[in-house]
RODO-2510 file (C-alpha; in nm, 4 decimals, decimal comma):
residues 418
     n   res          X          Y          Z
     1     m     0,0093     0,0025    -0,0117
     2     q     0,1698     0,2994    -0,1020
     3     t     0,1205     0,6089     0,0672
     4     a     0,2555     1,0305     0,0678
     5     l     0,2133     1,1424     0,4321
     6     a     0,1006     1,4886     0,5435
     7     p     0,4647     1,7402     0,6073
     8     e     0,3307     1,7095     0,9578
     9     y     0,4364     1,3516     0,9639
    10     r     0,7383     1,2954     0,7314
    11     d     1,0124     1,3443     0,9315
    12     t     0,9124     1,1945     1,2374
    13     d     0,9699     0,8458     1,4140
    14     a     0,6015     0,8031     1,4478
    15     g     0,5521     0,8625     1,0035
    16     r     0,7912     0,6965     0,9489
    17     e     0,7065     0,3739     1,1416
    18     a     0,3696     0,4287     1,0168
    19     e     0,4336     0,4571     0,6838
    20     a     0,6458     0,1124     0,7075
    21     i     0,4033     0,0034     0,8024
    22     l     0,1788     0,0880     0,5774
    23     r     0,3555    -0,0705     0,2587
    24     k     0,3459    -0,4119     0,3953
    25     c    -0,0643    -0,4376     0,3768
    26     v    -0,1764    -0,5642     0,0661
    27     h    -0,5620    -0,5378     0,0722
    28     c    -0,6268    -0,9325     0,0751
    29     g    -0,8840    -0,9101     0,4036
    30     f    -0,7153    -1,1881     0,5327
    31     c    -0,7616    -0,9960     0,8715
    32     t    -1,0927    -0,9536     0,8921
    33     a    -1,1695    -1,2824     0,9204
    34     t    -1,0651    -1,3229     1,2929
    35     c    -1,1564    -0,9541     1,3697
    36     p    -1,4220    -0,9604     1,7078
    37     t    -1,5713    -0,6421     1,6170
    38     y    -1,6377    -0,7161     1,2262
    39     q    -1,8044    -1,0242     1,3150
    40     l    -2,0165    -0,8845     1,5070
    41     l    -2,0723    -0,5572     1,3710
    42     g    -2,0459    -0,6202     0,9716
    43     d    -1,9077    -0,3242     0,8785
    44     e    -1,5347    -0,2803     0,7267
    45     l    -1,4130     0,0409     0,8970
    46     d    -1,4569    -0,1790     1,1904
    47     g    -1,1861    -0,4929     1,0853
    48     p    -0,8470    -0,3257     1,0556
    49     r    -0,8797    -0,3447     0,6771
    50     g    -1,0873    -0,0584     0,7172
    51     r    -0,8984     0,0702     1,0025
    52     i    -0,5841     0,0793     0,7651
    53     y    -0,7124     0,3224     0,5361
    54     l    -0,9404     0,5800     0,8114
    55     i    -0,5402     0,5509     0,9365
    56     k    -0,3377     0,6272     0,6084
    57     q    -0,5825     0,8984     0,5292
    58     v    -0,5315     1,1196     0,8366
    59     l    -0,1333     1,0808     0,7786
    60     e    -0,2009     1,1884     0,4055
    61     g    -0,3185     1,5134     0,6319
    62     e    -0,7084     1,4255     0,6019
    63     q    -0,8996     1,5617     0,8730
    64     p    -1,0373     1,3059     1,1209
    65     t    -1,4153     1,3557     1,3182
    66     r    -1,5721     1,2004     1,5853
    67     t    -1,5963     0,9128     1,2878
    68     t    -1,3240     0,8507     1,2575
    69     q    -1,2497     0,8070     1,6170
    70     l    -1,5064     0,5689     1,7067
    71     h    -1,4205     0,3224     1,4616
    72     l    -1,0315     0,3507     1,6176
    73     d    -1,2462     0,3631     2,0058
    74     r    -1,3977     0,0010     1,8704
    75     c    -1,1081    -0,1444     1,8263
    76     l    -0,9899    -0,3854     2,0604
    77     t    -0,6764    -0,4034     1,9855
    78     c    -0,6645    -0,8056     2,0134
    79     r    -0,4000    -0,8844     1,7049
    80     n    -0,5774    -1,1282     1,6727
    81     c    -0,5129    -0,9993     1,2452
    82     e    -0,1523    -1,0656     1,2948
    83     t    -0,1973    -1,4055     1,3546
    84     t    -0,3108    -1,3977     1,0184
    85     c    -0,2087    -1,1992     0,7742
    86     p     0,0340    -1,2826     0,5520
    87     s     0,2641    -1,0344     0,4893
    88     g     0,3289    -0,9996     0,8720
    89     v     0,1823    -0,6120     0,9315
    90     q     0,2731    -0,4629     1,2871
    91     y    -0,1315    -0,3015     1,3149
    92     g    -0,0817    -0,2679     1,6600
    93     h     0,1150    -0,0704     1,6441
    94     l     0,0116     0,1663     1,3654
    95     i    -0,3605     0,1966     1,5467
    96     d    -0,1136     0,2926     1,8563
    97     i    -0,0112     0,5719     1,6243
    98     g    -0,3467     0,5789     1,4725
    99     r    -0,5597     0,6788     1,8016
   100     q    -0,2131     0,9472     1,9433
   101     v    -0,3232     1,1701     1,5907
   102     v    -0,6603     1,1503     1,6678
   103     e    -0,6595     1,2427     1,9487
   104     a    -0,4895     1,5347     1,8890
   105     k    -0,6781     1,6504     1,6740
   106     v    -1,0169     1,5483     1,7809
   107     p    -1,1528     1,6732     2,1486
   108     r    -1,3845     1,4019     2,2693
   109     p    -1,7093     1,5451     2,4503
   110     p    -1,6250     1,6472     2,8156
   111     a    -1,8423     1,3612     2,9932
   112     e    -1,5821     1,1136     2,7524
   113     a    -1,2925     1,3017     2,8046
   114     r    -1,3198     1,3094     3,2055
   115     k    -1,4074     0,8493     3,1738
   116     r    -1,0834     0,7771     3,0006
   117     a    -0,8942     1,0832     3,2547
   118     l    -0,9963     0,8674     3,5040
   119     l    -0,9151     0,5551     3,4108
   120     r    -0,5493     0,6585     3,2770
   121     e    -0,5128     0,8630     3,6374
   122     g    -0,7241     0,6137     3,8339
   123     l    -0,5673     0,2735     3,7693
   124     t    -0,2395     0,3528     3,7825
   125     s    -0,2520     0,5111     4,1140
   126     p    -0,1716     0,4107     4,4744
   127     l    -0,5562     0,5459     4,5806
   128     f    -0,6649     0,2330     4,3738
   129     g    -0,6148    -0,0256     4,6055
   130     p    -0,7859     0,1869     4,9261
   131     a    -1,1084     0,3135     4,6709
   132     l    -1,1304    -0,0186     4,5397
   133     r    -1,1463    -0,1765     4,8737
   134     l    -1,3595     0,1016     5,0010
   135     g    -1,6184    -0,0212     4,6632
   136     q    -1,5144    -0,4105     4,7694
   137     s    -1,7584    -0,2930     5,1132
   138     v    -2,0324    -0,1587     5,0236
   139     r    -2,0715    -0,3631     4,6825
   140     g    -2,3958    -0,5281     4,8093
   141     l    -2,5265    -0,1897     4,7444
   142     l    -2,3928    -0,1120     4,3931
   143     p    -2,5751    -0,1275     4,1133
   144     a    -2,4690    -0,4203     3,8930
   145     v    -2,3167    -0,2681     3,5838
   146     l    -2,0915    -0,1167     3,8783
   147     k    -2,0953    -0,4686     4,0239
   148     d    -1,9522    -0,6728     3,7644
   149     k    -1,6977    -0,4314     3,8067
   150     v    -1,6071    -0,4702     4,1898
   151     p    -1,4131    -0,8587     4,2633
   152     e    -1,5170    -0,9989     4,6016
   153     r    -1,2733    -1,0010     4,8473
   154     r    -0,9838    -1,2723     4,8297
   155     a    -0,6987    -1,3401     5,0339
   156     a    -0,3758    -1,3468     4,9626
   157     g    -0,1986    -1,6032     5,1728
   158     a     0,1800    -1,6639     5,2011
   159     w     0,4911    -1,4675     5,0710
   160     p     0,7801    -1,7328     5,0782
   161     r     1,0966    -1,6792     5,3145
   162     r     1,3189    -1,8328     5,1534
   163     s     1,6350    -1,7226     4,9406
   164     h     1,7335    -1,9393     4,5755
   165     p     2,0293    -1,9021     4,4247
   166     h     1,7835    -1,8580     4,0909
   167     k     1,6166    -1,5186     4,0667
   168     v     1,3443    -1,3317     3,9056
   169     l     1,2092    -0,9989     3,9231
   170     l     0,8685    -1,0379     3,9568
   171     l     0,6030    -0,7121     3,8497
   172     e     0,3236    -0,7247     4,0344
   173     g     0,1042    -0,4732     3,8660
   174     c    -0,1533    -0,1464     3,8871
   175     v    -0,4768    -0,3359     3,9307
   176     q    -0,3048    -0,7058     4,0125
   177     p    -0,2279    -0,6538     4,3747
   178     a    -0,5935    -0,5137     4,4870
   179     m    -0,8626    -0,6838     4,3017
   180     a    -0,6236    -1,0506     4,2596
   181     p    -0,3123    -1,0247     4,5336
   182     n    -0,3509    -1,4167     4,5271
   183     i    -0,2347    -1,4829     4,1634
   184     n     0,1590    -1,3010     4,2817
   185     a     0,1610    -1,4868     4,6047
   186     a     0,0689    -1,7749     4,4272
   187     t     0,3574    -1,7492     4,1852
   188     a     0,5937    -1,6110     4,4286
   189     r     0,4805    -1,9948     4,6204
   190     v     0,5432    -2,1741     4,3321
   191     l     0,8143    -2,0471     4,1889
   192     d     0,9840    -2,0957     4,5068
   193     a     0,8491    -2,4672     4,5586
   194     a     1,0750    -2,4998     4,2343
   195     g     1,4134    -2,3182     4,3801
   196     i     1,2760    -1,9259     4,2688
   197     e     1,2986    -1,6501     4,4721
   198     c     1,0601    -1,3754     4,3746
   199     v     1,2366    -1,0488     4,4233
   200     l     1,0018    -0,7092     4,4199
   201     p     1,1989    -0,4355     4,3406
   202     r     1,1138    -0,0394     4,4717
   203     g     0,9815     0,1858     4,2999
   204     q     0,7903    -0,0250     3,9994
   205     g     0,4205     0,0891     3,8885
   206     c     0,2138     0,0031     3,5720
   207     c     0,3958    -0,1512     3,2865
   208     g     0,2193     0,1430     3,0954
   209     a    -0,0186    -0,0337     2,8534
   210     v    -0,3510     0,1578     3,0305
   211     r    -0,1837     0,4971     2,8955
   212     y    -0,0585     0,4032     2,5860
   213     h    -0,3911     0,2577     2,4653
   214     l    -0,5868     0,5038     2,5658
   215     a    -0,3613     0,7476     2,3530
   216     d    -0,1330     0,8845     2,6417
   217     g     0,1822     0,7665     2,4611
   218     e     0,4176     1,0329     2,6741
   219     g     0,2277     0,8295     3,0395
   220     g     0,2959     0,5519     2,9362
   221     l     0,6655     0,6027     2,8093
   222     k     0,7067     0,7803     3,1390
   223     q     0,6009     0,5001     3,3120
   224     m     0,8092     0,2479     3,1319
   225     r     1,1243     0,4289     3,2057
   226     a     1,0313     0,3884     3,5135
   227     n     0,9497     0,0397     3,5586
   228     i     1,3575     0,0066     3,3900
   229     d     1,4767     0,2223     3,6091
   230     a     1,3714     0,0277     3,9732
   231     w     1,4921    -0,3336     3,7903
   232     w     1,7798    -0,1907     3,6600
   233     p     2,0243    -0,1941     3,9523
   234     h     1,8833    -0,6038     3,9777
   235     i     1,9773    -0,6460     3,6006
   236     e     2,3228    -0,4683     3,5452
   237     r     2,4980    -0,6436     3,9049
   238     g     2,4497    -0,9988     3,7130
   239     v     2,3685    -1,3067     3,7789
   240     e     2,6830    -1,4537     3,8896
   241     q     2,6982    -1,1716     4,2291
   242     g     2,2793    -1,2042     4,2893
   243     g     2,1069    -1,0944     3,9737
   244     v     1,7868    -1,1437     3,8525
   245     e     1,7884    -1,3999     3,5524
   246     a     1,4926    -1,3180     3,3924
   247     i     1,1394    -1,0444     3,4642
   248     v     0,8334    -1,2604     3,5285
   249     i     0,5130    -1,1157     3,4286
   250     n     0,2128    -1,3039     3,5009
   251     a    -0,0331    -1,1138     3,3456
   252     s    -0,0647    -1,1393     2,9964
   253     g    -0,1186    -0,8183     2,9012
   254     c     0,0974    -0,6489     3,0663
   255     g     0,3597    -0,9378     2,9597
   256     a     0,2834    -0,8538     2,5534
   257     m     0,3732    -0,4708     2,6670
   258     v     0,7488    -0,5331     2,8936
   259     k     0,8049    -0,7104     2,6094
   260     d     0,7446    -0,4644     2,3923
   261     y     0,9545    -0,1701     2,5437
   262     g     1,2701    -0,1950     2,3300
   263     h     1,0509    -0,1157     2,0350
   264     l     0,9367     0,1992     2,2029
   265     l     1,1418     0,3079     2,3911
   266     r     1,4410     0,2860     2,0912
   267     h     1,4908     0,6238     2,0148
   268     e     1,6078     0,7002     2,3748
   269     p     2,0049     0,7306     2,3716
   270     r     1,9436     0,6822     2,7570
   271     y     1,7454     0,4537     2,8260
   272     a     1,7092     0,2226     2,4200
   273     d     2,0364    -0,0864     2,4647
   274     r     1,8149    -0,1088     2,8520
   275     a     1,4840    -0,1654     2,7772
   276     a     1,6059    -0,3878     2,4707
   277     k     1,7755    -0,6016     2,7870
   278     v     1,4817    -0,5348     2,9797
   279     s     1,2745    -0,7594     2,6910
   280     e     1,4964    -1,0159     2,5802
   281     l     1,4618    -1,0999     2,9677
   282     a     1,0847    -1,0342     3,0025
   283     r     0,8711    -1,3978     3,0312
   284     d     0,5535    -1,4177     3,0534
   285     l     0,4440    -1,6992     3,3579
   286     s     0,3792    -1,9497     3,1409
   287     e     0,7385    -1,9625     2,9343
   288     l     0,8508    -2,0971     3,2603
   289     l     0,6366    -2,4271     3,2766
   290     p     0,8538    -2,6279     3,0649
   291     y     1,0515    -2,5804     3,4324
   292     l     0,8017    -2,5891     3,6715
   293     a     0,6575    -2,9304     3,4907
   294     e     0,9723    -3,0911     3,5303
   295     a     1,0886    -2,9376     3,8897
   296     l     0,7733    -3,0200     3,9996
   297     q     0,6840    -3,3802     3,9214
   298     g     0,5306    -3,5881     4,1821
   299     r     0,4618    -3,3143     4,3556
   300     v     0,1166    -3,1802     4,2360
   301     r    -0,2197    -3,3967     4,2682
   302     p    -0,4656    -3,1336     3,9428
   303     p    -0,8233    -3,1980     4,0859
   304     a    -0,9811    -3,4710     3,9443
   305     a    -1,2705    -3,1533     3,7486
   306     v    -1,2479    -3,0556     3,3849
   307     l    -1,1220    -2,6835     3,4060
   308     g    -1,1894    -2,4823     3,0617
   309     w    -0,8881    -2,2444     2,9400
   310     h    -0,9205    -1,9177     2,7541
   311     a    -0,5830    -1,7698     2,6317
   312     p    -0,5839    -1,4596     2,6656
   313     c    -0,5408    -1,2188     2,3034
   314     t    -0,1669    -1,0593     2,4865
   315     l    -0,0704    -1,4276     2,4991
   316     q    -0,1833    -1,6568     2,1392
   317     h    -0,1541    -1,2499     1,9336
   318     g     0,0731    -1,0302     2,1335
   319     m     0,3113    -1,2867     2,2632
   320     q     0,2249    -1,5500     2,0779
   321     l     0,2609    -1,8284     2,2732
   322     r    -0,0179    -2,0974     2,1872
   323     g    -0,0829    -2,4347     2,3613
   324     g     0,2090    -2,4035     2,6609
   325     v    -0,0475    -2,4091     2,9185
   326     e    -0,1682    -2,7406     2,7832
   327     q     0,0634    -2,9394     2,7375
   328     y     0,2584    -2,7941     3,0113
   329     l    -0,0476    -2,8705     3,3153
   330     g    -0,1312    -3,1270     3,1164
   331     a     0,1428    -3,2557     3,1784
   332     l     0,1323    -3,2674     3,5451
   333     g    -0,2042    -3,4658     3,5607
   334     f    -0,5185    -3,1170     3,4903
   335     q    -0,7297    -3,1755     3,2640
   336     l    -0,7989    -2,8149     3,1010
   337     r    -1,0657    -2,7943     2,7549
   338     p    -0,9817    -2,4527     2,5780
   339     a    -1,3545    -2,2830     2,4559
   340     a    -1,5325    -2,5839     2,1838
   341     q    -1,4745    -2,3109     1,8835
   342     e    -1,3846    -1,9010     1,8764
   343     g    -1,0396    -2,0210     2,0603
   344     h    -0,8511    -1,7658     1,8848
   345     l    -1,1441    -1,4660     1,9463
   346     c    -1,0332    -1,2412     2,2278
   347     c    -1,3209    -1,2253     2,4612
   348     g    -1,4073    -0,8577     2,5061
   349     s    -1,1742    -0,7604     2,8468
   350     a    -0,8274    -0,5824     2,6522
   351     g    -0,7702    -0,3492     2,9144
   352     t    -1,0447    -0,0861     2,9434
   353     y    -1,2245    -0,2242     2,6438
   354     s    -1,5211    -0,3299     2,9030
   355     v    -1,5829     0,0135     3,0623
   356     l    -1,5872     0,1866     2,7313
   357     q    -1,7061     0,0648     2,4932
   358     p    -1,9652    -0,2555     2,7678
   359     e    -2,1665    -0,3108     2,5076
   360     l    -1,9467    -0,4942     2,3084
   361     a    -1,7306    -0,6424     2,5248
   362     t    -2,0631    -0,7671     2,7499
   363     k    -2,0938    -0,9729     2,3603
   364     l    -1,7883    -1,1043     2,3227
   365     r    -1,7939    -1,2292     2,6954
   366     d    -2,1342    -1,3706     2,6454
   367     r    -2,0172    -1,5296     2,3585
   368     k    -1,6640    -1,6959     2,4498
   369     l    -1,8305    -1,7420     2,7559
   370     g    -2,0567    -2,0003     2,5983
   371     h    -1,8043    -2,1557     2,3570
   372     l    -1,5635    -2,2676     2,7391
   373     l    -1,9168    -2,3209     2,8848
   374     g    -2,1542    -2,5387     2,7063
   375     d    -2,5097    -2,6345     2,6928
   376     k    -2,5345    -2,8639     2,9465
   377     a    -2,4625    -2,7040     3,2847
   378     s    -2,3887    -3,0898     3,3662
   379     e    -2,0720    -3,0558     3,1494
   380     r    -1,9622    -2,7229     3,2990
   381     p    -1,5649    -2,7018     3,3552
   382     a    -1,6471    -2,6066     3,7369
   383     a    -1,4039    -2,3044     3,6749
   384     v    -1,2238    -2,1454     3,3892
   385     l    -0,9004    -2,0616     3,3843
   386     s    -0,7032    -1,7883     3,2396
   387     a    -0,3695    -1,5900     3,2176
   388     n    -0,5073    -1,2159     3,2284
   389     i    -0,6522    -1,0229     3,5581
   390     g    -0,8340    -0,8059     3,2989
   391     c    -0,9535    -1,1467     3,1108
   392     i    -1,0136    -1,3080     3,5024
   393     t    -1,2253    -1,0023     3,6483
   394     h    -1,4514    -0,9751     3,2899
   395     l    -1,5189    -1,3133     3,2302
   396     q    -1,6322    -1,4028     3,5586
   397     s    -1,9412    -1,0445     3,5647
   398     g    -2,1033    -1,2572     3,3144
   399     t    -2,0709    -1,6429     3,5247
   400     e    -2,0807    -1,8109     3,8353
   401     v    -1,8787    -2,0678     3,7596
   402     p    -1,4865    -1,9685     3,8939
   403     v    -1,2829    -1,7650     3,6688
   404     r    -0,9112    -1,8010     3,8409
   405     h    -0,5172    -1,7513     3,7111
   406     w    -0,3981    -2,0612     3,6466
   407     i    -0,0704    -2,0417     3,8564
   408     e    -0,4049    -2,0031     4,1934
   409     v    -0,4438    -2,4023     4,0378
   410     l    -0,1123    -2,4967     4,0229
   411     d     0,0148    -2,3571     4,3648
   412     e    -0,3630    -2,5573     4,5867
   413     a    -0,2484    -2,8570     4,3851
   414     l     0,0617    -2,8276     4,5643
   415     i    -0,0121    -2,7162     4,8740
   416     a    -0,2603    -3,0150     4,8515
   417     s     0,0150    -3,2597     4,8233
   418     k     0,2263    -3,1617     5,1283
***
């Protein structure tokens, strides 16, 4: 696809990157078949190909409108289209560029702008935890639309205290410690049982995805730099001097973002090399499963019941990690059953999407749950497992069947075997 950038974008890093991505586009339309919003709405402009044309027009100088903004807003950034694209188009990077350009040119209505600002500031604020606990204390009084977003309070359990030669950094996340504190604690306990120590460095925070995907590029990059600063002393020390071997992330949405630090900060002299090293060391928790399955063999008593499995988009499309959880938990005796159909489609969570696009998100959630749970109550899984806090919370809002992180169930199986 040929394009002639407008002068204001021609000599910018974002413009040059967008132009390189657009050149790869070949109009084939394979992406529309795997786009969740196109499947629901049937509008070309609500699929990747249509959004690519909109972004191209804006970069060539056409003035975007609220309609342009709406079609870009409706994208889940699930990156399913990247999985099916024969030309290797990096759509995820292009949609982020397009959103930031349009955001600068198209004012939002005041109420909409306030909601997005609240999400950018609130979800990444240290006040999120206290605010959530307040909501949990009056959860029974909340209207259904708010109650669905406020999970019941959960206990985290004990954090292991042993030290091990093998050490990894663990990204705690911005909302996960408050919404589901047991995920991080269970991660630390399972890794401890396998001889790996989790280190929680001071100064780390949100991975940057919330702000970056809400068209606050500089805000997201600032959070990325802060994380690199917090992690670097543990990285540069070197493994032989007690440094860490990897940065482990148990929320796949955060993992996909951290693995992109090297790309997003590549033009910054102070951070480019360090960001590249961080991306090199970043590991989704599931990438440790080959080691865990071997180290924990014979020390796990898995549940007898069948468990549903939902692979987040950030895991299977963003990081291109497929099949590992099923394979290695299966080797430990777990019975995981993926969605009967459309396992590749997004559940509708997508970071803040379920708040900003509730109607579409709910349709995708119910569609996903239908494939995960089946039609017969007698055949329903005892629980649904996933790998991302957003997916877990969103799916749980639509079913009474427990939705949990796979590491929690593995942790409980370890405890039961002791």
